[in-house]
N, C-alpha and C positions, 0 to 999 in steps of 0.2 A: 520214624526217625529219618528216613530219607527225605520225607517231604519237609521236615523242619530244616534240614541241612541245605536243601534246595532253596528254601525261602530265605534263609540267612544269607546264602550266596547271592541270590537275587537283590536282596537289600543292600548288600555291601556293594553290588555292581551300581546300583541306582545312586548311592552316596557318592560313588567315584565319578559319576558323570557331571559334567559342568551344567550348572542351573540354566534353564532356558530364561533368557531375559530379552527385553526388547533392545535392539541394537542402538548404541547411542547415535546421535545426530552427527552427521558428517560436517567436514569444514565448510562446504557450500551453503548448507542450511544455516550454520552459525553466521556465516558472512553476511546472508541475506538478512537475518534478524539485527545484526549489528548495523547493517546500512539503513534498514528501517528506523532504528533508533537514532541514528545521525540525522535522518530526514525529519523526524519528529521533533528533535532538538532545534534544527534550523528554523523550522516552521513556527515552533513556540517562540523563539526569540524574535523572528519577524512580526508574528501577530502581537507580541508585547510591545514592540517598537510602533507598530501600526496604531495600536491603542493609545500610545502616548501622543502620537501626532493628532489622532482624533480628538483626545481631551483638550490638547492645546489649541486645536482649531475651535473647538467649543467655546473656550474661555475668549478666544480672540473675536469670535462672532458676537458674544455677549457684550463685548467692551466697544467693537466697532460698529454693530448694527443693533442698537437698543429699540428694536420694534418688533412686531409680530413675526416678520420673517426671521429675523436673527434668533428670536427665542425658539421658534420651531426648529430651525436648522441646528442650532446648539443641542436641543433636546435629542434630536436624531442622532447626533455625533457623539453625545454623552452616552446615550443608550448603546450605540454601536461599540464605544470603548469599553463600557462594563460588560457587554456581550462577548467581545473579542476576548477579554481576559478571562472570563468564566469558561467559555468554551476551550480556550487553550488549556487551562487548568484541568478541565474535566476530560478532555480527549488526549492530550499530549502526555500528562503526568503518568498515567497507569502504563503507557508503553515505555517511557524512559526508566520507571522505577522496576520494571519486570527483570527477573534475574534467575528463573528456573529454567535452565537450558538442557534438561533432560528431554527424550523423545516425546514424552507426554506433555512435558511443560512447553516445548517448542509449538506443539500443536494448539495448546491452549493459548499461546502467544499469538498465533496466527488468528485464531477465532476471536480474541479479544481485539486485536487490531483490526479486523474486518468490521466488528460491531462498532468501533470507535470511528473509523472511516465513514461508515454509514450514517452515523450521527452527525459527523463534520460535514458531509455533503448536504444533508438537510438543513443544517444550520446556515450554510451558505445560501441555499435556495431562500431561505427565510430573509437573509439580508438583501438579496436581490429583490425580493417582493416589498422589503420595507422601502428600498429606493424608489420603486414603481409607485408605492403609496406617497411617498414624499414629492414625487413629481405631480401626482394628482392633486396634492394639497397647494402645490405652487400655482397651478392652474385655477384652483378654487380662489385662492388669494389674489391672483391676476384679475379674475372676474370681479372680486369683492371691492378690492383696493388696487387699481392698477398702478399707482405711483409707489406702492411698496415692493412691487415685484420687478427687478431689473430683466428687461428683455433678453440680455445675453445668458443669464443664469436660466431662465425658462428654456431658451432655445437649446442650451447645452444638455440639460437633463432631458428634455423631450426628444432630440434629435441623436444625442451620442449615449448618454447614460442608460435611457430606457431601452433602446434596441439592444444594447450590449448586455442589459439585465435579463431581457427575454431570452436572448441566445445562451447566456450563462445558465438560466434555469433549465434550458433544453438540454444543454451538455451534461449539467449536473443530474438531471433525471436519467440520462442513459448510465452514467456512473452508479447511481443508485440501484438501477436495475441490475447492472452487472454485480455489484456488491451483495445485493440480496440473493442472487443466484449462488455466488461464492459462499455466501453465509450459510445458506441451506446445506451446500456440499460439505463445508467444514463442521456444521452441526452434526450431520450424519456420520462423518468420519470420526468425530469425537465420541458419538455414541456408540459407534463400532469398537473403537479402541477400548472404551470403558467395559463393554461387554466382553471383550477379548480378555481383559485383565481379571474380570470376575470369574472366568472358567477356570 
């Protein structure tokens, strides 16, 4: 009987204790997440405007340069506009739509944001590589039909755009490596968080 009463007292004591829960995120965590969402919104608006400019430039090239060079340049600009809108929708929308601000949700937000940033950097690397390919096509056109390729355009892409693209690819690769390491750390932290919840 004494054991039963001791057990009942222990059970009552446990029920009176506050449940152990993960502390909610503090104001600094929420401020960083809100700032990140604001940055994504600005980037999304800027990329949509850039896509409109590229689409308008492609239409202008088709009307003003009805030759092979105009068609190729308009194709690159059109594909760039479509790619900008697609990546903007795929990368920025999930971050803007996120609304789970619990501690676990905030960790998931950081993980998802890191994954999308990694995809975004790689997309920009592909865009730089596409500009390098466009420069190579300009040189081929210049060798095939010199009259179709303006020398100013060729020099601009060769001496200005291509070096900037190569440097951009290098800088983006550093960011890719940094985000890859951050993604691994966040993945380990998320796995540890999930294992702690299951215990």
